[in-house]
N, C-alpha and C positions, 0 to 999 in steps of 0.2 A: 504494500500500500504506500503510495506516494502522497504526502500531505503537504500542501503549501499553506503556511500560516499567514496571518494578517500582514505582518511586515513584508513578507516575500511577495504577497499579492499586489500590494500598492506600489511596490518598487520593482515591478516586472522589468527585467532587462531582456536583451535579445536571447539569452539562454532560455528563459521561460517562454518567451513568445514562440520560439521554435519548438518547445516541448508541448505547448497547448495549441492544437489547431485553431485557426481563426474562428470557425463555426462554434467550437466549444467555448471559446472566450466570449462569444456573443451570448451564450446561454449562461455560463458560469458567473460572469462579472456583471451582467445586467442587473440593475436594481429595480426594474419595473415588475409588474405582476407576471410571474411565470405562466400562470394559467391564461391570462389575457394574451400573452405572447404566443402560447400554443394555439389559442383560438384563431389568432391572426395567421400563424404559419400553416395550420391545417385547413382553415376556412370552415371549420366545423366547431360545434360546441363541445367543450371539455367538461366531463363530470368527475365528481370525486366519490370514492367509495371508502368510507371509514371502516377500518378493520375492527369491529366491535370487541373482539376478544382482547385487543390490546389498548383500547381507548378507556381510560379511567382516571380518577382523581387520586392524587397522592397527598396524604396528610392534610386534606382540605385546603391546600395552598397552591397546588400545581395540578393543572390538567394535562395529562399525557395523551397525545393523539397520534394515530398512525393512519395514513391516507394513501390510496392509490389514485392517481389521476389517469383517466381513461378517455379514449377518443370515442367517436360515434359508433364504432364497431366493437366497442368493449375491450380494445387492446390497451394494455397497461403501458403508459408512456413515462411515468415517473412515480417514485415512492417517496413519501415524506413522513418524517416523524418529528413531532414538536412537543415542547414543554411550554405551557402558558401559565403565567401567574394569575391566580384568581384574585380579583379585586376584593377588598374588605366587605363591600356591599353585595358581593356575589355576582356583580355585573360581568358579563363576558362580551367582548367586542365582536365576536364572530358568530355566524350561524353555523351550527355543526353540520348542516346538510349541504353546504356549498363550499368550494375552495376558499381558503383564507384570503387570497388576493382579491377575489370577487367581493368578499365581505367588506374589506376595506374600501373598495371602489364604491359599493352601494351605500356605505355609511358616510362616505366623503370625509374620511379621517386621514389627515396628513401623517405619514409615517416616514421613518428613516431606517434603511437597512444597513447594518454594519456587518459586512462580509468578513468572516473570521477564518475560514478554511476552504481550500479547494482540494479535493481528493481524487485519486485515480487508483483503481485496484480491482481485485476480483472478489466476487461474493457468490458462492454456490446458490444461496437462497434467491438472490435477485436475478441471477442468470436463469434459474428455473422459472421464476414468476414472469420474467420478460420473454421467455421462450427463445433465448439467445445464448451464445457463448462468446465470451470476450470480456474485456475490461469495462468497468463501470466508472463514469465520472460523477462527482457529487460536489456539494458545497454545504457549508454551515454558516448561518448568519443570525444575528439578533435583531429584532424589530423594536424600534423605539417610537413613542408618541409623547410629545411634550417633555422630551429628555428623560422619560421613564421607560425602562425595559418592560415590554409586554410579553415577550417570549422568544424562544430560540427554535429555529427550524433547521433540520438537516434533510437535504433532498438528494436523491439519486436518480439518474436519468438513463433511459433506454437509448441504446446506440442508434436506433433508427431515426432519432430526432434529426440527425444530420441530413436524411433524405429530403426533409421539408425545405432545406436551404437550396437544394438542387433543382427544385421545380420551377 
């Protein structure tokens, strides 16, 4: 597993530009809504499937959530796991039935993404779920609103995402 931490990401030099293909840089370093970007790339609506067996609350302070992002043919395009701080009043900023990015867009809440890691490696579980063999790219970032951390997301992407750039 190759992991680039925050310091290496923001100071990418030619070595890392050659290491990370341009199309993957567009996905990994982009701070927009990944789901919205997928909608634009595929021309189709993207849905989320929460894996209920893994989504739960930890110690009444953190909501742990695992989600598959799927295309209109039910193909898995990305896997995301996230930890969300539960507000003291119990308020949650997102709708559990739609992707996080779409929740932020619908609620018109300004957020900031702090990209912390880019990773590249192999994972038998994700290869099986994506029905592919080969390395997996991923990223981890924290989302802030009004300078307060809301949660941290780790995303892993299907290799076929690159085919959308070639259309």
